[in-house]
N, C-alpha and C positions, 0 to 999 in steps of 0.2 A: 232117172229121177231128176226132176227140175224144181228150182225154187220159184219159178215164175219169170215172165219176161225174157225167156231164153237163157236163163242162168241155170247151169247144171249144178246139181248138188255135189259138193266136193267130198271125195271119199278116199283121198290119198293115204291117210294114216290108218284107215280101216282096212284097206286092201293091200298095202305094201309096208315093208320096212323102209322108213323114210330116213335117209342119211344126209339130207340137205344141210349144209353147214350152218345156215341161219335159222332153220326151222326146228331143230331138235329140242331146244330148251323152251320153246314157246308153245308146244302142244298143250292144249287145254286139259285140265282135269275134268272129271265128271261133274264135280261141284261147280266149276267155272261154266261148263256147258249149261247147267240149269240156271245159273245166274244170268247168262246172256239172254235166255228166253224170258226170264222173269223181269229183268230190268232193261230190256232192249229199247224201250221208249227213251227218246233223247234226254228228257229232264226227269226221269223216273226217280233219281236219288234226291230230287228237290221237294218231294212230298212233305217232308218234315223239316224243311229249312226255316229256321227262325233267326231273329236278330242274334248276332251281328251279321247274318246273311253271308256266311263264307263257308265254302265246302268243308274245310277241315274242322268245322265246329258242329257238323251234323252228327247226331247221336243215333239216328234210326234211318237207315242201317248204320252200324257202328263205325262210321267213317273217321270220327275223331279218335276213337280208340285205335283204329288201324294205323293212323299216322304215328301215334305214340309207340305202338308195337314195332313198327318198322324201324323207327329211330333206335330203339333199344336193341333190336336184332342186329343192326349194323354198327352198334356202339358209337352212334353219333347223337347230336342233341335235338335237331329239328329236321323234320321231313315234310316235303310236299310231293304230291303225285304230279306227274307231267305227261304230256302227250308224246312219249318216247324219249329216249336218252338224248336225242339231239336238242330237244327243248330245254333239257337240263343244261347242256353245254351253252346254249344260247343265253339262258338267264344269267349264268355266271359270267360269261364273256361280256355281256351288256353291262353288267355291274362294275367290272374292274378294268375293262379295256377301252381306251379312247383312241381317237384317230391318230395314227402314226406310232402307236405303242407297239413294241416288239412283244411277241407271245411265243412261248416255247411249246413245240410239239415234238413228235419223233418222225422219223422217215417211214414209220409203219402206222401213223395215225389215220383214223377214219376220215373220209372226206367231210363228214358233217362237222367235225371239229374245226376244219379249215373254214367252212362256210360260216360257222358261228363267229369266228374271228373277222372274216371278211365283212360281215354285216356291221361290225363296230368301227371299221376302218383300221383295224390292227394289222400288223405285219407278221406273217408266219416265219418262224425260224426253227428248222428241224435238227434234232439230235440225230446224228448218223448212228446206224447199228454196226455191230462188229461182224466178224466173219460168220458167226453163228446166228445172225439175225436177232441179236439181243441188244437191248438198250442198257448201258452200264452207268453207274454213278460217275465214273471217271469221264466218260464222254459227255455226260450232263454238265459237269463242272467246266470242261473245256469249252462247250458251246456257250455257256453263260458268260464266260470271260470274253469270247468272241463278240457276243452281243453287246457287252459293256463297251468294248472298243469301238464297235460300229455305231452305236446309238448314244453312247455317253451315259447309259443307265441300264439297269437290269430288266429282264422281261417283266411285264405286268402280271403275268399268269403263266402257269405251266399245265399242260394237258398230258397226263401219263396214262397209257393203257396198261392194265395189269396183264391181260391176255390180248394180244393183237389179233385183228381179224384176218391178216394175211397168212400167218404161219401158225397161229394158235400157240405162240411161245409165251412162257411165263417170265415176266420181267420183274426185277427186284425193286418194286415200288417203294418199299420202306427205306431202302438205302438212297434211292433217287430223291425221294421227298426230303430226306435229311439234308442232302446237298442243296436242294432248292431253298429250303427254309434257312440255310446258312446265309443266303443272300436276301432273305425276307421276301421270297417269291411264294405266293399262295399256290397250292397244288390241287388240281382237280383229278380225281381218280376215276378213270373210265372203266366201269365194271360191267359193260354191256355183255361180256362173256363170262362174268364171274358172279355177280349178284344174283342169287337164285340157283346157282350151279354148285358153288363151293362156299365154305365159310369166309365171310368178309368182316373184318374188325377195323373200322375206319380210324379209330384213335391209336390202335396198335400200329397201323401202317403210317400214322403220322400225317394224314392228309386233311385238307380243309373241306373238301367236297367229295362226296361219293355219288356217282351217277349210275343208275341201273336201268336196264331195259326190260319192261314187263313182257312185251311180245317176243323178245329174243331169248330171255332166260328165266322168266318168272311165271311161265305157264298161263299167260294172260292174253286177252284180245288186244289187237293193235288199234290205234297207237297208244301205248301206255309205258310208264316208267316211273322212277323215283329220283328225287334229288334230296340228298341228306347233307346237312352242313353242321359245323361246330357252332357252339354258342357264340363264339367270338365273331363269326361271319353271318349269323342268322339275321341280325338287325340290318345288315348291308344288303344281302341278296333278297331277303323277304321284307324289305322296308315297305311301309304302307303309303298310300297315296296322299299327296298334299295339294293336288290340283283343285282349282275353284273356278266355276263357270262365271264369266264376267256379267252376264245378263241375269241368270237365275240364282247366282251365288251358291250353286249346288256343290256339295262335297260328297265324297263317296266312302265315308267310314274307314274301315280297316282293310279295304281291298288292296292287294299287292300288285304293283305295276308289272313286275317281272313274271307274275303268274297270270296277268291279264284278268285279275279278279278270281275266277274259278278255273280249274283245269280239266280234270277228267270228270265225266258225268256218265250216267247210264251204264251200259253193258261193259264198257272198258274198265271203269273203276270197280264195279262190283265183281266182275270176273277176276280182276287182280286180287281183290280181297278174298274171294272164295277159294282161290288156289293157295293163298298164303300159308295156311297150316300145313299143306302138303309140301310146299317149297321149303319151309323151315325144317321139316323132317328130312327131306331128300338131300340137303346140303351136307348132312352128317354122314352120308354114305358115298361120298365122291370116290372113295377108294375102290368101290365095286365098279363104278363107271370106268375107271382106269384099267381095271382087270379085264373088263369086256372089250375095251379098246385094244388092249394088248393081244387078245385072241385074234382080232381082225388084222392088226399090224403084223403079227407073226406070219399070217397067211400071205399077206401082200409081199412082205420082204422075202418070202420063200420063193417067189417068182423071179427068175433071173432077169436082171435089168431094172428092177423096181427099186427106187430109193426113197427115203423119207427126207423131205426138205425141212421139216419142223425139227425142233430139238428132240433128241431121242436118248433114253427112253422118254415116252410122252408124259407130260404133266397136265395135259388137258386133252379132251376128247376130240376137239376140232383139229384136224390134221391135214397137212399139205404133202402130197406125194408127187413124185416124178416117174411116169411110166413111159417116157419117150423111148426107152430101150426095151420095153416089153410090150404092153398093149398097143402102143402106137405103131409098132412095126407091123402088126396085123392090119391096121387101118390103111396102110399104104396100098395094099392090094385087095382089100375087101370091097365087095360090091356096094356095101353101105358106107364105105369109108369109116370115119370115126364114129358114126352113129351106131355101128354094130355093137359097141361096148355097152352103151346105156340100154340098147334094145335087148341084148343078151341078159343083162341084169334084171331088166323089167320082166322078162319071161320067168325069172327065178323069184319074182316077188319083191324086187328091190328098186327103189326110186330115190331121186334127190340129186343125182349127178347131172351136170350140165350136158345136155345131148350134144354129141359130137366131140366132147373133150376126151382125149386119150393121151395127152402129153403131161401137162401139169394140172392137177385138180385137187379140190378139197372135199372132205367129208366129215361128218360128225356122228359118232356112235352114241351120243348121250341119250339116255332113256331106254336103250335096248336091254333086253334080258340076256342072260347068259346063253339061252337057247337061240335067241335071235342073233347074237354075236357069232355063235358057232355056224349058223346058217350063212351069215355074211361071209365068214372065212371060207366055208366050203364053196360058196358061189364064186368067189374070186378065183379060187384054185380051179374050179370046174371050167370057167370061161378060159382060163389060161391053157388048160390041158386040151379043151375042145379045139383050140386054135393053134396047137402045136408049140406053145411056149414052154421052154424047159424050166424045171424046178431045181432049186439048189439041193445038193445032197444033204 
């Protein structure tokens, strides 16, 4: 099957159980699939755009209502859709960070958070993690004091991941935000792995900004995401344009510079909207996702030499494991080397692992059914037994 011009039709999720760590939460719902077809044209959502000519005012399709619904769902005051979480980082950093300003991140922060700071001329300063790869309030306070001594002022902004992309560990954002606010540092909550996956209450967490990824965790097309802010910060991040043309004397109404006027259009936006009712429902059942993840983890840890590098028991479905002393020992002598592992799993209908990885790798069971989780567990055990790896008693 081809889409034309040599492009093959993608059938990964139709033919396999996909445990790719960054794809699990972004699989489209059937409603989003229909929306992609119906609104695929670039400016399709602009059919009924009227004054004041801004995306979040459009009522048909119900884009304006969607913005209000997302804000209420996250318990924040104002929301804008953005082309991916990274554009949310960028908008906030550009608002508060100036050249030479220190900015607080963690040693597990995503590279896009660093790039957002670099664009502004800010200087990154990382909170180190503890032995369990966790960011603590105590380490946060210590780092802020170090920054104060180095720069003579506190960081202009703090980026804190609720669940980091390296280990999938859950960090105490509420306590960390409390420490940062004690120094009057605004806090950006990176919810790329939580918004759309599990319940998120921005005001309960005590953060100033909540950033979510549509294509990573909200069953939406890429690039898409949301930026939610408190009422106190909305006028700053979502300030309107004041620029005037010197020849034409043109002004541009209530366009927002950080949003470059309008953000998501066409399939990305309506796909995000179409999946939203499903996403609101699924976050209520994250306990089932953890139960299915536990089925797979029990099987992996039953294989001698396999260890979990993420916090355990798991609090999130994206997990990092070390199989250097198990599956990698087979790779040393196998004719396919490390590629035997992904190949063997592929034959059992499983995809999403980096081909060749047998030492340290990540996977995500989010969205699997109990039956699929049991198949995953059986498959890992089968690959181990087929290659002579011992199981724990």
